[in-house]
N, C-alpha and C positions, 0 to 999 in steps of 0.2 A: 322271186319278188322282192328280195332286198332291190337287187339292182334297176327293177324298175321301178322301184320309189327314188332311188337315187337319181334316175333320171327325168323323173317328174318334177324334183326338189327341182333341179337345174332350170326345168324351165318355170319356175313358179312365178306368180305375179312380179317382175322388174321392180313397180313403184312401190309395191305393197313391202319390198324388202330393202328400203332405200331410205326409211323415213325414223324417226325418233333420234336417239341420241347417234351420236360419230363415233365409231370403237366403243372399245371395251373399257370398262373405268370399275374400280372399285368403289364400292359404296363407303361415305366419309365417314358415315353409324350405321350400325345395323338397321336393318327394315324393318324389324320388330319395332324399334324406337322410335323413328318417325311414323309410324302407324301410333302406337299408342297416343303419341305428342297430337299429333292431327286429332284423333278422338278425343283426347280431352280438348284440345282445342274449339271443338265443335262442339261438345259437351259445355262449356264454359258458354261460351256463345249463346246457345241456347238458354242459358240460365238467366245470361246479362239480358236478354231480349224480354224473358217473362217476366224481369221485375221494372226495365225501364223502361221498357217500350208497351204500354199500357191503350196506344190509341192509335189509328191508323195516319201514317205519316207519307206515305208513298203517294195514295190512291188521290192526293186533293192537286187539283190544277195548279201550280204556281210557275207557271211558265213565265219568264222577265225578258221582254225583247233587247235583243241588243241598240243601238243608237241606228237608228233609220237611216244613215246616208253608210253602216254598213250592210245591213238587209239590201240596200238599194243594188252597192255592187255583186254581193256573192249571189242574188239571184235575177239578175240582171239578165237581159236577151242574150247579148254578147256571151256574157259566162254560160251560158246554157248551150249557146252553140258550139261553142271553143272545145268546152268540156265532153258533148256528145260527139262533136268530128273526131277531137284525141281519140275515144273509145271505139267508135266505127274503122280509125286507121289501124288501133291495132287488133282489132277484128281480122282485119283485113292481112295486115302481114303474118298474125298468126297461122292463119288458114291458108296461103300462098306460100310462103316458109316452111309450113309440116306437107304443104303434096307437092312441091318442087323440089325442096332444099337437100340436104342429106338427110339420111332415116335413120343415123344414131344418134340417139336420145343428147348425148352429152355435146354433140355439135350443131343441135338445132336450137333454136327459140324459145321454138314450140312449146315443147314440154315443160321448161322450167319456169317459162312466161303462165301457162296455165295452169300447173300443180304449186308454184313457190307464189307468186308477184300475183298473180290472181287471186285464186283461193283460198290462200293464207295471207299476202298480205292485205289484203280488204280488210280482214279481221281486226287486227288493232287496229286500224285507222277509222274503223265503224266504230268503234267502243268509243277512241279517243276524238273523233270529230263529229261524229253523227251519219247520217245515211248517207255519205259521199259515193258511194256505188251509185245509188239513184244520176247523178247527175253525169259521171259516164257511162254508162248503160249504152250500149250500145245497138241493142236490141230496139230499147224506148226510144232513142234515139231519130232510128231508121223508120222506126214505125209512127211515130210524130212526124215527121218528113215528108213523107208517103199521104201519110190523113191532111194535109197541110195541102197539098199538090190535088189529091184527092176531093178537096174539102168541098165541091161545086156537086158533088155527085148525092144524090137523094137517097142517102141508107142511112140507117140508124143501125148499129151493133145489137146482138140480140144482149136481152140482160143475161148477166151473169149468174146462173143458176147458185142460188145460197146454199145447196146442200153439198155445192163441190168445195167453196170454203178453200185450203190449204192443200189439198188433198193432191192436185197437180204437182203442187211445188214439191210435197216428198216423197211422189213418185219419180219427179227431175233431180231430185239431189240423191233418191238410192241409183239410179242411173247415172251418175257419175262417180259416187262411189265406187259402181259395178267395174267403170271403164276403169279410174284409178287404181283399186284394191285387188280386185278380180281377174280384168282381162288379161294375159299372158301376153298379148301386146298393147297393153295399154300406155306404154310409154313410148310406144313407136309413133313419130311424127306425124306421117300419113294416119294412123290410125285416129290419135287426137282430131285432126282437123276436119277427117268424114266425119266422128262427130261433133264437131261443132257447125257445122253444114246442116247435119238434119237436123241438132237440136233449135237451129236458127232459124231453120224452114219451120218447125212446128211451131216456135213462139209466134213465127211473122203469122203462121196461119191461125193462131188461136185470137190474135192481138185484130185482124181482121173481122173474126167473127163475134168475139164481147167484148171490142174496144181495147187500144193502149194502156189506159188506166188502169182501169177493172181488170186486167190480164195480169199487169206487172204490178200491183198491188196487192194479188193472190194466189197466181197462178204461176206466175214466171220465178222458177225454182231460187235463182242466184238474192234475186230484191229481194223476196221472202226472209231468203236465210239471211243479208246480209242487214235488213231491215231488225230481224229479232237482235242481232248483235248490236246496233246504232241505238236499240230503246235504252240499252245501258249507258246510254253516253252522257254527258252533263249538256251536249247541244243538240237543238232542235231546230228544224226549219216547218214553218207554217203557212201553206203559199206562201208569200213576200216578204214573211218576216224570219228570221234569223233570233232565234234566243237560249235562255241557259232555264238549266228545270233539274232539280234533284237528280242525281246518278242516281241510277235503275227503276227512276219514277215512268221511264215510259213502257218498262213492262210491265209496272203495278196497272198500267192505264190500258195496256192490250186487251182488246176484246176476246172473248172466248169464241173464236171462228168455230166452223166443223174443221179436221184435219191439223189444227193447233199442238194436238197431242202427236200426232204422226209425224207432224216435221217435225220437233224439239229430240222426239224421240230418235227418229234419222240422222239428229244431229250427234248426238250424243252416243247412240250403235257402233255407229259406221267406224268413228273415230277409237270408238273401246276395241273392235273387230282390226286394226290398224293395230293398235299395241299388241294387241294377242296373237296378230298371224307374224309379226315381229319376235315373238319370244321362243325360247329353245320350246319351253313346253308345248306350244302347239306345231314345231317342227317335227318334234319326237314321234308324238302320239296323231298326226295325221302319216305319215311314214307308208304303212301298214296299208288302212285305205284307199292312198292313192294307189299304192302298188297292187292293192287286189282290181281294182277298175284298170288299171293296166293289163294285168294278167287275164280278165275277163274280154279284151280286145279293145279297149279305149284307149284313144290315143294319148300320149300321157299330157298336152296340152290341154286337150278336152279333162281328162280326169283330175288333175289341179284347178282346172277352172270349176269342174262342181263341188269338188269336195270345199273350195273359198266357200262357194255362193251358198253351200248349206251353210257352213260355218259363223257370214256375216248374218246370213237371216236367223240364225238360232240366235246368235246374241244381242242383235235386235231385240225379239221376241223375251229375251231374258230382261232387257231392261223392261221393255212395257210391263212385263209382268211385275217388276220389283217396283214401277211405278203406281203401277193400279192397286199392290198392295198399301202403300203408303194413303194413296187415295181412298182405299176401302176404311184405314184406319184413322183418317182424317173424319168419315162420315157420321163415323160413330159418337161424335159432337152434336149432329145433326141432322137425323134422319129423311128429312122435308127437302134434301139436295139429292138428286140422282148423283149415281157415281159415275155417272157421264158429264153432267154438268161441272161436277168438282173436277174432276181430270181435264177439262179443259180451261176450267178458270185457275188451276194450281200449276197449268204448264209451262206459263212464263216464268214463274219461279224458278224454272229448271235450264234457263238458258245461261246464266250465270255458270252453269256446272259446264252446261256444253262450249263454253268460253274457256274455261278452265281446262278440259281436256283437248280439246285443239291449243290454244298456249304453251301447255307445257308437254305435250307431246310433239309439237313439231317447230320449238322455239329452235332447236339449232340448226333444223332444216330451213328456216327460212335465214337465219343468221349466218350460215353457212354456202349452201346452195345460192341462197340471194347474192352474193357477191358475185356471184356470172352473169349476173341480170345486164350489167354495162356491157361485158366483153361482148355477150352473146347478141345484145343489141349491134355490136359492130360490126359483127357478122353471122346477120341470125340466120342464114341459108348453111351456113356451113361451108362456102365456098370458098375460102381463104380471102376473103375482106377483109378491112379497116377502119369503116365508116367514122370511127369515131377515134381512131387512135389508142384503140384500149382494147384492143382484141387479143393481148399478151394475160389479158390480169386472170391472177391465180385467186386461191381461198385463201387466207390466213386462219389458221386453226389455232391459232396458240393466245388472242387475245382475251381467253376466257379458258378456266381449269374444267375439266371434267363434273369435279367436284364443286364448284361452282355454279355451274349449270344444273345438278341435282338440287342445291337448296333451292335454289328460282325455281324449279319444277315444282318440289312441293309447296313453297308458298303459293306459287299460279293456283293448286290444286284447294291448297286448304282455303287461301282468300276466296276462289270461286264459291266454293262449297257454304262459305258463311256468307256471304253475300246472299247465296240460292236458303238460306233458311233464313234472313232476314226478309226477303220479297215476301217467302209462306207466310212466316209471321203476320206482315203486314195482312197478305192477301185474308188469312182467315180471323184478323180480328175485325176486319169490313164484313166478309161473311157469318161469322157465328155471334158478332155481334157484344161481346165482354172475352176480358182477359182470360180467365179463367177456362170458358169450351177452345177458347181460338188454342189455349196452352195444351189443352185434353188432346185437341185434333192433332196438333205436330209431333207428338212422340212417336208414330211412327214412320212420319216425314223425317224426323230425323235420324231413326234407325237407317233408313232408307240411304241417307245422305252418308252416313258413318259406310256404308258398304261401297258406297260409290266411293268415298274417299280412299278405300282399302285396295279397291279393284283400283283406282290410277295409279298409286302408289306401286303395287304391284306390278304392273304394267309397266310403269319406269323401270323399275328395278328390273327387270327380265332385258328392258334392251338393254339396258347399263350393263348386265352379265351374258348379253349376247355377242 
């Protein structure tokens, strides 16, 4: 059995084992001290909110347009066409390089572009600059272009079913996470390219049925994902106007659509699983089950994928259970709300936690692996080209120390949870009407956020010690 387990670990999902901190590092101070300090920050923040934040501040519409000239340029048809064309061109390059180029992950642009530049890079861009992905979204660009070409066809799309809400987006995000974190071939360029083609076909079919804008807003996984992060930004686009708003207020004004809970739980749960599966605790405790499955006749690859799939499902369910516990506690302040309604209304307040998990867990991958984007663009198919003259570029690991990384990651985790506390407190003031009931409703939420904080710091320590 041991030999089988070792063999299984050798075929473990490659991308799942490549995230988190780069290399092993001792923590600058004991983990328990970080945890106590983080818990203290959350407790003090909660007390401060209870005293100083007695009325809603984020739900009010305080949008202030930028000068008309700025909005006209940024929302012009020319900018829209250029950005859409760039997005479509990059989609085509990713697919072509994945299908006909080198099939070694480090030699092809496809894996690094999809998992780093796209999946990770648009997260901080969204938080800083607003919903920039909407401008570059290749599926939306193609859908709109085809729609304009066929505008003479007298057919109207079906109305998007309200009950579907964000559930298709949640399913799409879960499928992407399975490709990245579960599939043993998830880092193979051809696998990624094929998955991209399948997703593109499904997306354009859904756009044809329900309309480009309706599907983009609620069904297209990446549009929903990046849009939620963009609601943390101080920048917002409304039709042809660009303006500023208080940070986080976009999340406070998010409509409680069906499926919003599923999306946010998948956002947090899949990153949590990535951190868990990277650590020694997971690797040690899955050798036995994987070996047993192999001894029972299952191929090593499928044994590993099955255990990883069960693990990711279990962790997402645990995150859901913790959130439902917080919601049940909040409902004690006013039982006129249903648990489902409260869950949908408070779900956007957890988006800063999702951002903290993504930023803290993947910051090293983005900063280090991201340095290879230009060299890979210079030789995107791994054919020995040097189109940009930078194909020999290397990664500089020395510009920041592991200890500094740990402090940065801890700050991201704690900051994200404090922002989530503020959002939840503001929403509670709106829902429950007075500060006393709002404060009472948030005791359970505070407890769950402390658990999330401890979990995040433990995952980072697992990666550092791995």
